Residue frames as a rotation matrix with the C-alpha (Angstrom) as fourth column:
UNK 1
-0.082 -0.986 0.145 10.04
0.624 0.062 0.779 -50.94
-0.777 0.155 0.611 8.46
UNK 2
-0.173 0.058 0.983 8.68
0.941 -0.284 0.182 -49.30
0.290 0.957 -0.005 5.33
UNK 3
0.842 0.518 0.151 7.40
0.442 -0.822 0.358 -46.33
0.310 -0.234 -0.921 7.37
UNK 4
0.574 -0.721 -0.390 10.81
0.264 -0.287 0.921 -45.88
-0.775 -0.631 0.025 9.00
UNK 5
-0.356 -0.711 0.606 12.55
0.804 0.096 0.586 -46.05
-0.475 0.696 0.538 5.61
UNK 6
0.196 0.529 0.825 10.09
0.838 -0.528 0.139 -43.55
0.509 0.664 -0.547 4.15
UNK 7
0.946 0.173 -0.276 10.60
0.310 -0.734 0.604 -41.19
-0.098 -0.657 -0.748 7.10
UNK 8
0.163 -0.972 -0.171 14.41
0.412 -0.090 0.907 -41.35
-0.897 -0.218 0.385 6.76
UNK 9
-0.377 -0.263 0.888 14.23
0.923 -0.033 0.382 -40.74
-0.071 0.964 0.255 3.02
UNK 10
0.576 0.677 0.457 11.91
0.674 -0.710 0.203 -37.75
0.462 0.191 -0.866 3.54
UNK 11
0.842 -0.319 -0.434 14.18
0.181 -0.591 0.786 -36.21
-0.507 -0.741 -0.440 6.18
UNK 12
-0.159 -0.955 0.251 17.21
0.637 0.095 0.765 -36.70
-0.754 0.282 0.593 3.96
UNK 13
-0.127 0.191 0.973 15.51
0.936 -0.302 0.182 -35.00
0.329 0.934 -0.141 1.05
UNK 14
0.872 0.481 0.093 14.42
0.410 -0.820 0.400 -32.05
0.269 -0.310 -0.912 3.23
UNK 15
0.541 -0.743 -0.393 17.92
0.270 -0.288 0.919 -31.67
-0.796 -0.603 0.045 4.68
UNK 16
-0.357 -0.688 0.632 19.49
0.828 0.080 0.555 -31.73
-0.432 0.721 0.542 1.20
UNK 17
0.186 0.485 0.855 17.07
0.816 -0.561 0.141 -29.09
0.547 0.671 -0.500 -0.13
UNK 18
0.942 0.106 -0.317 17.75
0.295 -0.708 0.641 -26.88
-0.157 -0.698 -0.699 2.89
UNK 19
0.102 -0.986 -0.134 21.51
0.443 -0.076 0.893 -27.03
-0.891 -0.151 0.429 2.30
UNK 20
-0.349 -0.187 0.918 21.02
0.937 -0.082 0.339 -26.23
0.012 0.979 0.204 -1.37
UNK 21
0.635 0.661 0.399 18.86
0.627 -0.743 0.233 -23.22
0.451 0.102 -0.887 -0.54
UNK 22
0.786 -0.403 -0.470 21.44
0.215 -0.534 0.818 -21.85
-0.580 -0.743 -0.333 1.90
UNK 23
-0.243 -0.935 0.259 24.26
0.612 0.059 0.789 -22.22
-0.753 0.350 0.557 -0.60
UNK 24
-0.154 0.251 0.956 22.24
0.942 -0.254 0.219 -20.52
0.297 0.934 -0.197 -3.35
UNK 25
0.800 0.517 -0.305 21.67
0.595 -0.749 0.290 -17.49
-0.079 -0.413 -0.907 -1.08
UNK 26
-0.101 -0.906 -0.411 25.25
0.561 -0.393 0.729 -16.32
-0.822 -0.157 0.548 -1.69
UNK 27
0.897 0.383 0.221 25.28
0.404 -0.509 -0.760 -13.26
-0.178 0.771 -0.612 -3.99
UNK 28
0.343 -0.788 0.511 28.00
0.627 -0.214 -0.750 -11.33
0.700 0.577 0.420 -5.80
UNK 29
0.401 -0.182 0.898 28.11
-0.452 -0.892 0.021 -8.63
0.797 -0.414 -0.440 -3.10
UNK 30
0.925 -0.104 0.364 28.84
-0.283 0.449 0.848 -11.25
-0.252 -0.888 0.386 -0.42
UNK 31
0.610 -0.745 0.271 31.76
0.792 0.569 -0.219 -12.53
0.009 0.348 0.937 -2.52
UNK 32
0.278 -0.477 0.834 33.00
0.271 -0.794 -0.545 -8.93
0.921 0.378 -0.091 -2.97
UNK 33
0.644 0.031 0.764 32.78
-0.630 -0.544 0.554 -8.06
0.433 -0.838 -0.331 0.71
UNK 34
0.912 -0.350 0.215 34.60
0.138 0.755 0.641 -11.28
-0.386 -0.555 0.737 1.70
UNK 35
0.430 -0.787 0.442 37.37
0.828 0.149 -0.541 -10.62
0.360 0.599 0.716 -0.84
UNK 36
0.313 -0.283 0.907 37.84
-0.096 -0.959 -0.267 -7.03
0.945 -0.004 -0.327 0.35
UNK 37
0.851 0.034 0.524 37.92
-0.522 -0.050 0.851 -8.06
0.055 -0.998 -0.024 4.01
UNK 38
0.801 -0.562 0.205 40.53
0.482 0.809 0.336 -10.73
-0.355 -0.170 0.919 3.34
UNK 39
0.303 -0.701 0.646 42.66
0.858 -0.094 -0.505 -8.50
0.415 0.707 0.573 1.13
UNK 40
-0.225 -0.392 0.892 42.58
0.264 -0.906 -0.331 -5.01
0.938 0.161 0.307 2.63
UNK 41
0.618 0.601 0.506 40.80
-0.219 -0.486 0.846 -4.63
0.755 -0.634 -0.169 5.91
UNK 42
0.703 -0.459 -0.544 43.59
0.710 0.502 0.494 -6.27
0.046 -0.733 0.678 7.88
UNK 43
-0.266 -0.947 0.178 46.22
0.943 -0.294 -0.154 -3.74
0.198 0.127 0.972 6.74
UNK 44
-0.985 -0.132 0.115 44.42
0.128 -0.991 -0.046 -0.40
0.120 -0.031 0.992 6.60
UNK 45
-0.400 0.874 -0.277 41.17
0.398 -0.107 -0.911 1.38
-0.826 -0.474 -0.305 7.22
UNK 46
-0.992 0.122 -0.041 39.31
-0.082 -0.359 0.930 1.59
0.099 0.925 0.366 3.90
UNK 47
-0.221 0.969 0.110 35.66
-0.253 0.052 -0.966 2.12
-0.942 -0.241 0.233 3.19
UNK 48
-0.773 0.028 0.634 33.93
0.536 0.563 0.629 0.40
-0.339 0.826 -0.450 0.31
UNK 49
-0.251 0.685 -0.684 31.80
-0.465 -0.705 -0.535 2.37
-0.849 0.184 0.496 -2.14
UNK 50
-0.349 0.260 0.900 29.61
0.737 0.669 0.092 0.69
-0.579 0.696 -0.425 -4.79
UNK 51
-0.278 0.151 -0.948 29.19
-0.408 -0.913 -0.026 2.94
-0.870 0.379 0.316 -7.88
UNK 52
0.688 0.503 0.523 27.33
0.331 0.424 -0.843 2.41
-0.646 0.753 0.125 -11.14
UNK 53
-0.047 -0.791 0.609 29.55
0.938 0.175 0.300 2.50
-0.344 0.586 0.734 -14.20
UNK 54
0.173 0.177 0.969 28.15
0.723 -0.691 -0.003 5.77
0.669 0.701 -0.248 -15.58
UNK 55
0.954 0.256 0.158 28.63
0.077 -0.715 0.695 7.56
0.291 -0.651 -0.702 -12.21
UNK 56
0.558 -0.813 -0.164 32.29
0.569 0.232 0.788 6.65
-0.603 -0.533 0.593 -11.71
UNK 57
0.975 -0.221 0.002 34.66
-0.166 -0.737 -0.656 9.43
0.147 0.639 -0.755 -12.87
UNK 58
0.321 -0.941 -0.107 38.39
0.489 0.262 -0.832 9.60
0.811 0.214 0.544 -13.44
UNK 59
-0.118 -0.317 0.941 38.63
-0.554 -0.766 -0.327 12.24
0.824 -0.560 -0.085 -10.68
UNK 60
0.703 0.449 0.551 37.08
-0.708 0.373 0.600 9.83
0.064 -0.812 0.580 -8.18
UNK 61
0.913 -0.359 -0.195 39.51
0.328 0.928 -0.174 7.09
0.243 0.095 0.965 -9.19
UNK 62
0.095 -0.930 0.354 42.58
0.253 -0.321 -0.913 9.37
0.963 0.176 0.205 -8.98
UNK 63
-0.181 -0.112 0.977 41.65
-0.725 -0.657 -0.209 10.47
0.665 -0.746 0.037 -5.45
UNK 64
0.717 0.583 -0.382 40.81
-0.224 0.712 0.665 7.03
0.660 -0.392 0.641 -3.99
UNK 65
0.012 -0.794 -0.608 44.26
0.651 0.467 -0.598 6.51
0.759 -0.389 0.523 -2.45
UNK 66
-0.781 -0.311 0.542 44.14
-0.082 -0.810 -0.581 9.83
0.620 -0.498 0.607 -0.61
UNK 67
-0.131 0.867 0.480 40.55
-0.866 -0.336 0.370 9.30
0.482 -0.368 0.795 0.54
UNK 68
-0.841 -0.258 0.475 40.99
-0.476 0.770 -0.425 5.64
-0.256 -0.584 -0.771 1.57
UNK 69
0.210 0.978 -0.012 38.19
-0.756 0.154 -0.637 4.36
-0.621 0.143 0.771 -0.63
UNK 70
-0.819 -0.267 0.508 37.78
0.084 0.820 0.566 1.03
-0.568 0.506 -0.649 -2.38
UNK 71
-0.209 0.752 -0.625 35.60
-0.890 -0.411 -0.198 1.66
-0.405 0.515 0.755 -5.42
UNK 72
-0.639 0.175 0.750 33.51
0.322 0.945 0.054 -1.25
-0.699 0.276 -0.660 -6.72
UNK 73
-0.631 0.367 -0.684 32.12
-0.722 -0.602 0.343 -0.47
-0.286 0.709 0.644 -10.17
UNK 74
-0.167 0.681 0.713 28.86
0.134 0.732 -0.668 -2.15
-0.977 -0.016 -0.214 -11.16
UNK 75
-0.703 -0.084 -0.706 28.57
-0.666 -0.271 0.695 -2.96
-0.250 0.959 0.134 -14.87
UNK 76
0.157 0.799 0.580 25.45
-0.111 0.598 -0.794 -4.40
-0.981 0.060 0.182 -16.51
UNK 77
-0.623 -0.425 -0.657 25.98
-0.708 -0.051 0.704 -6.11
-0.333 0.904 -0.269 -19.84
UNK 78
0.643 0.762 -0.077 24.20
-0.685 0.527 -0.503 -8.32
-0.342 0.376 0.861 -22.35
UNK 79
0.039 -0.691 0.722 25.86
-0.209 0.700 0.682 -11.68
-0.977 -0.177 -0.117 -22.86
UNK 80
0.465 -0.034 -0.885 27.41
-0.883 0.054 -0.467 -12.79
0.063 0.998 -0.005 -26.14
UNK 81
0.665 -0.245 -0.706 28.67
0.078 0.962 -0.261 -16.09
0.743 0.119 0.659 -24.70
UNK 82
0.201 -0.681 -0.704 32.00
0.954 0.298 -0.016 -15.74
0.221 -0.669 0.710 -22.88
UNK 83
-0.881 -0.435 -0.184 31.89
0.462 -0.874 -0.149 -11.93
-0.096 -0.217 0.972 -22.99
UNK 84
0.162 0.977 -0.137 29.27
0.922 -0.200 -0.332 -9.20
-0.352 -0.072 -0.933 -22.85
UNK 85
-0.525 -0.212 0.824 28.49
0.582 -0.796 0.166 -5.83
0.621 0.567 0.541 -24.36
UNK 86
-0.556 0.292 -0.778 27.64
0.615 -0.485 -0.621 -2.86
-0.559 -0.824 0.090 -22.14
UNK 87
0.517 0.855 0.046 25.09
0.703 -0.394 -0.592 -0.17
-0.488 0.338 -0.805 -23.05
UNK 88
0.625 -0.327 -0.709 27.86
-0.361 -0.926 0.108 2.28
-0.692 0.188 -0.696 -23.90
UNK 89
0.831 -0.220 -0.510 29.50
-0.458 0.247 -0.854 -0.18
0.314 0.944 0.105 -26.35
UNK 90
-0.104 -0.916 0.387 32.20
-0.995 0.099 -0.031 -1.57
-0.010 -0.388 -0.922 -24.06
UNK 91
0.389 0.138 -0.911 33.15
-0.308 0.951 0.013 -5.21
0.868 0.276 0.412 -23.80
UNK 92
-0.008 -0.380 0.925 33.66
-0.997 0.077 0.023 -7.24
-0.080 -0.922 -0.379 -20.63
UNK 93
-0.374 -0.176 -0.910 34.83
-0.360 0.932 -0.033 -10.87
0.855 0.315 -0.412 -20.36
UNK 94
0.579 0.693 0.430 32.98
-0.720 0.187 0.668 -13.22
0.383 -0.696 0.607 -18.00
UNK 95
-0.275 -0.627 0.728 34.23
-0.896 0.441 0.041 -15.77
-0.347 -0.641 -0.684 -15.49
UNK 96
-0.640 0.111 0.760 32.18
0.216 0.976 0.039 -18.48
-0.738 0.189 -0.648 -17.23
UNK 97
-0.929 0.323 0.181 30.11
0.175 -0.048 0.983 -18.98
0.327 0.945 -0.012 -20.37
UNK 98
-0.589 0.775 -0.230 26.65
-0.047 -0.318 -0.947 -17.42
-0.807 -0.547 0.224 -20.22
UNK 99
-0.060 0.670 0.740 23.56
0.879 0.386 -0.279 -17.94
-0.472 0.634 -0.612 -22.34
UNK 100
-0.845 -0.293 0.446 23.45
0.510 -0.691 0.512 -15.42
0.158 0.661 0.734 -25.20
UNK 101
-0.228 0.763 0.604 21.14
0.163 -0.582 0.797 -12.47
0.960 0.280 0.008 -24.55
UNK 102
0.453 0.356 -0.818 21.14
0.816 0.203 0.541 -12.81
0.358 -0.912 -0.198 -20.74
UNK 103
0.573 -0.235 0.785 21.75
-0.331 -0.943 -0.040 -9.67
0.750 -0.237 -0.618 -18.62
UNK 104
0.340 -0.572 -0.747 24.82
0.802 0.592 -0.088 -10.06
0.492 -0.569 0.659 -16.38
UNK 105
0.935 -0.103 0.339 25.95
-0.260 -0.850 0.458 -7.86
0.241 -0.517 -0.821 -13.47
UNK 106
0.307 -0.907 -0.287 29.73
0.736 0.418 -0.532 -7.68
0.603 -0.048 0.796 -13.13
UNK 107
0.993 -0.034 -0.112 31.66
0.057 -0.691 0.721 -5.88
-0.102 -0.722 -0.684 -10.42
UNK 108
0.303 -0.941 0.152 35.18
0.439 -0.004 -0.899 -4.39
0.846 0.339 0.411 -10.86
UNK 109
0.860 -0.134 -0.493 37.18
0.452 -0.248 0.857 -3.79
-0.237 -0.959 -0.153 -7.68
UNK 110
0.615 -0.653 0.442 39.77
-0.024 -0.576 -0.817 -1.00
0.788 0.492 -0.370 -8.04
UNK 111
-0.004 -0.765 -0.644 43.06
0.860 0.326 -0.393 -1.11
0.510 -0.555 0.657 -6.13
UNK 112
0.903 0.424 -0.068 42.79
0.391 -0.748 0.536 1.41
0.177 -0.510 -0.842 -3.26
UNK 113
0.426 -0.826 -0.370 46.58
0.397 -0.197 0.896 1.75
-0.813 -0.529 0.244 -3.01
UNK 114
-0.532 -0.566 0.629 46.92
0.796 -0.083 0.599 3.19
-0.288 0.820 0.495 -6.52
UNK 115
-0.249 0.421 -0.872 46.01
-0.161 -0.906 -0.391 6.39
-0.955 0.043 0.294 -8.34
UNK 116
-0.974 -0.173 -0.149 45.81
-0.176 0.153 0.972 4.75
-0.146 0.973 -0.180 -11.77
UNK 117
-0.222 0.964 -0.144 42.35
-0.906 -0.259 -0.335 4.85
-0.360 0.056 0.931 -13.38
UNK 118
0.351 0.343 -0.871 42.75
-0.749 0.661 -0.042 1.36
0.561 0.668 0.489 -14.87
UNK 119
-0.715 -0.698 0.029 44.11
-0.544 0.530 -0.650 -0.55
0.439 -0.481 -0.759 -11.86
UNK 120
0.448 0.891 0.071 41.42
-0.818 0.376 0.435 -3.22
0.361 -0.253 0.898 -11.43
UNK 121
-0.583 -0.730 0.357 42.46
-0.812 0.513 -0.278 -5.97
0.019 -0.452 -0.892 -9.02
UNK 122
-0.822 0.340 0.457 39.39
0.199 0.923 -0.329 -8.22
-0.534 -0.179 -0.826 -9.23
UNK 123
-0.577 0.738 -0.350 36.37
-0.724 -0.265 0.636 -8.87
0.377 0.621 0.688 -11.42
UNK 124
-0.837 0.370 0.404 33.37
-0.032 0.703 -0.711 -10.61
-0.547 -0.608 -0.576 -9.85
UNK 125
-0.170 0.886 -0.432 30.47
-0.982 -0.118 0.144 -12.11
0.077 0.449 0.890 -11.75
UNK 126
0.336 0.408 -0.849 28.57
-0.363 0.888 0.283 -15.42
0.869 0.213 0.446 -11.53
UNK 127
0.928 0.065 0.366 29.63
-0.372 0.135 0.918 -15.50
0.010 -0.989 0.150 -7.83
UNK 128
0.608 -0.789 0.087 33.27
0.789 0.613 0.045 -16.07
-0.089 0.041 0.995 -8.88
UNK 129
0.691 -0.471 -0.548 36.40
-0.231 -0.863 0.450 -13.92
-0.685 -0.185 -0.705 -8.59
UNK 130
0.602 -0.603 0.523 38.96
0.790 0.358 -0.497 -13.44
0.113 0.712 0.693 -11.33
């Protein structure tokens, strides 16, 4: 009886660790791609382009509607708690509190149906959408 109980407990522990590992495998880009598919891919034919913050220009943002592009801007910042500071001095708010000094990657999704350079429809960090 003890051997059976030990075997069941071992299998339960292994199954729980496997489920935890699979859930932890979700990354920010998976969340972004799922959000974009649910929001835009049904209606129109857009392509998604990931761009680092320093490479994204106003010209690119103004032409995204004509070109059918969804720009996703990648911003790396250093945490100050609930917000972070970028290398160029900008500030970005986080979806949840983060340990001070930690590097955080945030992604800004720009509205593909607009020409405005500040029309951000979603911010993704810590595997959460805001």
